[in-house]
N, C-alpha and C positions, 0 to 999 in steps of 0.2 A: 504494500500500500504506500502510495506517495501522494502528498498533498501540500499545498502552500496556502498562506493567508497572511493576515495581519493581527498583531496583538497590541492592545493598549496596556502599557506598563506603568503602574502607579500614577504619578502626576506628570509624567513626561508629556511634552507638548504634542508629539506626533506618534502615530502608531508605527510599529516596527514589523518588518517582513519576517516570516518564518517559513522553513521548509521541513516537513516531517516525512522521513523515509525510513521504513522499518523501525529499528530501535535507535535512530538518530534524529535529533532535533537541532536544526541550525537556526539561530535567531540573530537578527541584525540588532546590535547594541548601539553603535555609533552610525548615524545615517550617512548615506552617500552625499557628498558635497559639504558635509559639516565637519567630518573628521579631519584634523585633530583639534577641534575647539576645546577649550578648557572644561566646559560642561560635559561634553561627551567623554573626555579623558577621565573625569571623575566617575562617570557612570561605568566605564570599563573597569576601573579599579574596584568600585563597589560591587559590581557583578562578580568579578573575579574572587573577591573576598567571600561573598555569600556562597559561591559554588564550592570553594575550598571548605568552608565551615559545614556545608551540607554533605560533604564527602562524595560529591558527584564527579564522575569521570567526564572530562571535557578537554577541549583544546581550542585555542583561538585560531580563527581562519580569516586573516585580513584579506580584503579583496583589492586593496590599493586605494579605493575611494570610500570604503566603509569598514567597520569592524564587526565581524560575525563571531559568535561562539557556537561551537559544535558540541552538543551535549549528548552523552550516551544515556539512553532511557533504560530504566530497569526492565528486565525481561519479565514477561507475564503480567505486568501491570497494565490495566486499561484505564488510563487517566486522561482526561482532556488536556490539550496543550495549555490553556489558560490556568487550569487547576494545578497542573504539575509545576508550571513556572511560578505561580503564586506560592506554592509550598516551598520550593527551594530558594526563591529570591526573598521571601518574607514581605512582599508587597502585593497589592491587588493586581492581577493580570487577567485580562479577558480578551477573547477573540472578538474582532470587529468584523463588520460586513464589508 
């Protein structure tokens, strides 16, 4: 199964793109055209810290114009993208239309 969409993360101004394929979830953290502004840089550091604290397997996947994080999803868990990200990031995350 493969799908993509957008998520609203906490009080961030703009939704972020995600790609969900198998047990991998790639999420845009710093937007294309914005990176490396100081706000996005702080968000990258905050997300990195939360993922480490949550014990999640992940790696950063910079695209040159944006910063993505590639998160390994737990096997066997059927959790929605927004719910899972809310759980590991500690902020409200919801899928947007």
